[in-house]
C-alpha positions in Angstrom: 94.3 123.9 96.6 97.7 125.5 96.5 100.6 124.0 94.6 99.9 120.6 95.9 98.8 118.1 93.2 97.4 114.6 94.2 95.9 113.6 90.8 97.5 113.5 87.4 96.4 112.1 84.0 99.0 110.7 81.7 99.2 109.2 78.2 101.4 106.1 78.0 102.3 104.1 74.9 104.5 101.0 74.5 107.0 101.0 71.6 106.1 99.5 68.2 108.0 96.2 67.4 110.7 96.1 64.7 110.3 94.8 61.2 110.9 91.1 60.5 113.1 89.8 57.7 110.9 87.4 55.6 113.7 86.0 53.4 115.8 84.7 56.3 113.0 84.3 58.9 114.5 87.1 60.9 112.5 88.5 63.9 112.2 92.2 64.7 112.8 93.4 68.3 110.0 93.9 70.7 108.9 97.5 71.5 110.0 99.0 74.8 107.7 99.1 77.8 106.5 102.1 79.9 107.2 101.6 83.6 106.1 103.6 86.7 108.8 103.4 89.4 108.2 104.5 92.9 110.8 106.9 94.2 111.2 109.0 97.3 111.4 112.8 97.1 109.3 112.8 93.9 106.0 114.7 93.5 103.3 114.7 90.9 103.9 118.4 90.5 107.6 117.7 89.5 106.3 115.2 86.8 103.9 117.8 85.5 106.5 120.5 85.4 109.1 118.4 83.8 106.8 116.8 81.2 104.1 119.4 80.4 102.8 117.2 77.5 102.2 114.4 80.0 103.0 111.8 77.2 105.3 108.9 77.8 106.3 106.7 74.8 108.8 103.8 74.8 111.3 103.2 72.1 110.7 101.2 68.9 112.2 97.7 68.5 115.1 97.3 66.1 114.4 95.9 62.6 115.7 92.4 61.8 118.6 92.5 59.2 121.2 90.2 57.7 123.7 91.3 60.4 121.3 90.8 63.3 118.4 88.4 62.5 117.0 88.9 66.0 116.4 92.7 66.4 117.1 94.4 69.7 114.3 95.3 72.1 113.2 99.0 72.1 114.3 101.2 75.0 112.0 101.2 78.0 110.6 104.4 79.3 110.7 104.8 83.1 108.6 107.4 84.9 109.5 108.1 88.5 106.4 108.6 90.7 105.9 109.3 94.4 105.2 106.7 97.1 101.5 106.1 97.8 100.3 106.1 94.2 97.2 104.3 92.9 97.2 103.7 89.2 93.7 104.0 87.7 92.3 103.4 84.2 90.5 106.4 82.6 87.2 104.7 83.7 88.3 104.9 87.4 89.2 101.2 87.8 92.3 100.6 89.9 95.0 98.6 88.1 98.0 99.0 90.3 99.5 100.5 93.5 103.0 101.7 94.4 103.7 102.1 98.1 107.4 101.4 98.6 110.5 102.8 97.0 111.7 100.8 94.1 108.3 99.2 93.4 107.5 99.0 89.6 104.3 98.9 87.6 104.0 98.1 83.9 101.9 100.9 82.5 102.0 100.0 78.8 103.5 96.9 77.1 105.6 97.2 73.9 104.4 95.5 70.7 105.8 92.3 69.3 108.4 92.4 66.6 107.6 91.1 63.1 108.1 87.3 62.9 106.7 84.3 61.1 103.7 84.3 63.6 102.8 87.9 62.6 103.6 87.5 58.9 106.8 89.5 59.6 104.7 92.7 60.3 105.4 94.4 63.6 102.7 95.0 66.2 101.9 98.4 67.8 102.5 98.9 71.5 99.7 99.1 74.1 98.4 102.7 74.5 96.1 104.1 77.2 95.4 107.1 79.4 96.0 106.4 83.1 95.4 108.5 86.2 97.9 108.7 89.1 96.1 109.2 92.4 98.2 110.1 95.4 97.2 109.2 99.0 99.7 110.5 101.5 101.4 107.8 103.6 101.9 108.8 107.2 101.9 107.1 110.6 99.4 109.6 112.0 96.7 111.6 110.3 95.3 114.7 112.0 91.5 114.9 111.6 89.3 117.8 112.7 87.1 120.7 111.7 88.7 124.0 110.5 90.3 126.1 113.2 90.6 123.2 115.7 94.3 123.9 115.9 95.7 121.1 113.8 98.3 123.3 112.1 99.4 124.8 115.4 99.7 121.3 116.8 101.8 120.0 113.9 104.2 123.0 114.3 104.5 122.2 118.0 105.2 118.5 117.7 107.3 118.5 114.5 109.6 120.6 112.4 106.8 121.4 109.8 106.0 125.1 109.4 102.3 125.2 108.2 100.5 128.5 107.7 98.6 129.4 110.9 95.9 132.0 111.5 92.8 132.4 113.6 90.3 131.7 110.8 88.8 128.6 109.2 90.6 127.0 106.2 94.1 128.3 106.8 95.4 124.9 105.5 94.4 124.4 101.9 96.8 121.5 101.2 98.0 118.5 103.3 101.1 119.2 105.3 103.6 116.5 106.4 105.8 116.7 109.5 107.9 114.4 111.5 108.0 114.0 115.3 111.6 113.5 116.4 112.3 111.6 119.6 115.4 111.6 121.8 116.4 108.1 120.6 116.2 109.2 117.0 112.9 107.5 116.3 110.7 109.4 113.8 106.9 109.3 113.4 105.4 111.0 110.4 102.2 113.1 110.9 99.9 114.5 108.2 97.8 117.6 108.8 94.8 117.0 106.6 92.8 120.2 105.9 89.7 120.9 107.8 86.7 118.8 107.0 83.2 120.3 107.1 79.8 118.7 107.5 78.9 116.9 104.3 82.6 116.2 103.4 81.7 112.6 102.6 79.4 113.8 99.9 82.4 115.9 98.5 81.2 119.2 100.0 84.0 121.7 100.2 87.0 119.5 99.1 85.7 116.5 101.0 87.1 113.6 98.9 90.3 115.4 98.1 91.0 115.5 101.9 89.4 112.3 103.1 91.3 110.1 100.7 94.5 110.9 102.4 93.2 109.5 105.7 93.0 106.1 104.1 96.8 105.5 104.1 97.6 106.8 107.6 98.2 104.0 110.2 96.4 105.9 113.0 94.0 108.8 113.5 94.4 111.7 115.8 91.2 113.7 116.1 91.8 117.3 117.2 88.7 119.0 118.7 88.2 122.6 120.1 87.0 122.3 123.7 84.8 125.4 123.1 83.0 123.8 120.1 82.8 124.8 116.5 80.8 127.0 114.2 81.9 127.5 110.5 80.0 130.7 110.0 77.1 132.7 111.3 74.8 130.8 108.9 75.8 127.4 110.1 74.8 125.7 113.4 77.0 125.8 116.5 78.4 122.4 117.5 79.7 121.5 121.0 82.9 119.5 121.4 80.9 116.3 121.9 78.8 116.9 118.7 82.0 117.7 116.8 83.5 114.3 117.7 80.3 112.6 116.6 80.2 114.5 113.3 83.8 113.8 112.5 83.2 110.1 113.2 80.1 110.2 111.0 82.0 111.9 108.1 84.7 109.2 108.3 82.1 106.4 108.5 80.1 107.7 105.5 83.2 108.1 103.4 84.6 104.7 104.2 83.5 102.5 107.1 87.0 100.8 107.4 88.4 104.1 108.6 86.7 103.6 112.0 88.7 100.4 112.5 92.0 102.4 112.6 93.5 103.0 116.1 92.5 106.5 117.2 93.6 109.1 119.8 91.7 112.2 120.8 93.4 115.6 121.5 91.2 118.2 123.2 92.7 121.5 122.2 92.5 125.1 123.6 92.5 124.1 127.3 93.9 127.6 128.0 90.5 129.1 127.4 88.2 130.2 130.3 85.7 127.5 131.4 87.8 124.8 129.5 88.1 122.6 132.6 84.3 122.6 133.1 83.7 121.9 129.5 86.2 119.0 129.6 84.5 117.4 132.6 81.1 117.7 130.8 82.7 116.2 127.6 84.2 113.2 129.5 80.7 112.5 131.0 79.1 112.7 127.6 81.8 110.4 126.0 81.3 107.8 128.8 77.5 107.7 128.4 76.7 109.0 124.8 73.3 107.3 124.8 72.0 109.6 127.7 72.2 112.7 125.6 69.5 113.6 123.1 70.9 114.6 119.7 69.7 115.1 116.2 69.5 111.8 114.3 71.6 113.0 111.4 74.8 113.5 113.5 74.8 110.1 115.2 77.2 107.6 113.6 76.2 104.0 113.3 79.5 102.9 114.9 81.6 104.8 117.4 85.3 105.4 117.3 87.1 103.8 120.2 89.8 106.2 121.5 93.0 104.6 122.9 93.7 107.8 124.8 92.1 111.2 125.4 94.7 114.0 126.0 93.8 117.6 126.9 96.3 120.0 125.3 96.9 123.7 124.5 99.0 124.6 121.5 99.0 128.1 122.8 100.7 127.4 126.2 102.3 124.0 125.3 100.2 122.1 128.0 100.0 118.4 127.3 102.1 118.5 124.1 104.9 116.3 125.5 102.4 113.8 126.9 100.6 113.7 123.5 104.0 112.9 121.8 104.6 110.1 124.3 101.1 108.7 123.8 101.4 108.8 120.0 104.7 106.9 120.3 103.2 104.3 122.7 100.2 103.7 120.4 102.4 103.3 117.3 104.7 100.9 119.1 101.8 98.8 120.4 100.3 98.5 117.0 103.7 97.6 115.5 104.1 94.9 118.2 100.6 93.6 117.4 101.5 93.3 113.7 104.7 91.5 114.5 102.9 89.1 116.7 100.3 88.4 114.0 103.1 87.9 111.4 104.9 85.5 113.7 101.7 83.5 114.3 101.0 83.3 110.6 104.5 82.1 109.9 104.2 79.4 112.6 100.9 78.3 111.3 102.4 78.0 107.7 105.3 76.0 109.1 103.0 73.6 111.0 100.7 73.0 108.0 103.8 72.4 105.7 105.1 69.8 108.2 
């Protein structure tokens, strides 16, 4: 899975409180807290490299004394984490989320200082093992089977330089790129490594890849017009079957993924017979019920594509049009969100009046 880390277990412990001062009723300082703070340009790998022990302990509260009856609070421990982090307990239950720079999450609370209530004996801080789970945040997520041309497409539309070769599974870790437009607008695109049949059941590295689709605003399915076959031992799938299988994998992993806006890029249009295959595919997409297929590859719900764009990453055909369609789709969704936000605000104002 390369050098990319999207999962990290850490030990966190709040600081112990300070001792109380029974003779004068003095109160010890509270122990420090452990905080996770979201910060850009931080990775889980940098946390692991910088803190190989993966232990984060906050400072102890100051003891109460004749000079300072109220002891000072212990020093807080701040851990900078990347954006798009889910904080999970060791049992897998989610306890927090950090999606924007500057967001904070209290990972372990410091113990109380010794006081009359605790018989002047300090309390220990909270301690637990937590798991940081990263899901890439991007505007568009590229979804497709291996060798569909996702990496080539990412290199054509953005400044990213992924590894490209003509065999399956060139990409073994998610790649992020940015589409730059003439008016300086930027749209982030994530190339998620090739799924395979059974990815929803964690075949291959199914869940490791599929979880990154969750935080992308839109999906861009990339399909090889000539179809797909992983190896000589696996069944050949046409472009139409590939689209159904990708939809099925997304649906079985998490049904909500099919509610995301989606575009479809038909790649490798420079191949012989590509035009005929495209005409056949468009007929199949318009009337999918007319084609007899195996039950196991038919999804319960279909993915509605806002646009279908034929492209060739080899010749550059359709790339500029695809960039324009991606932008149009992102702008439309943003406008829809703004409209919903305005309507909600108006409704709140009316009800308060």
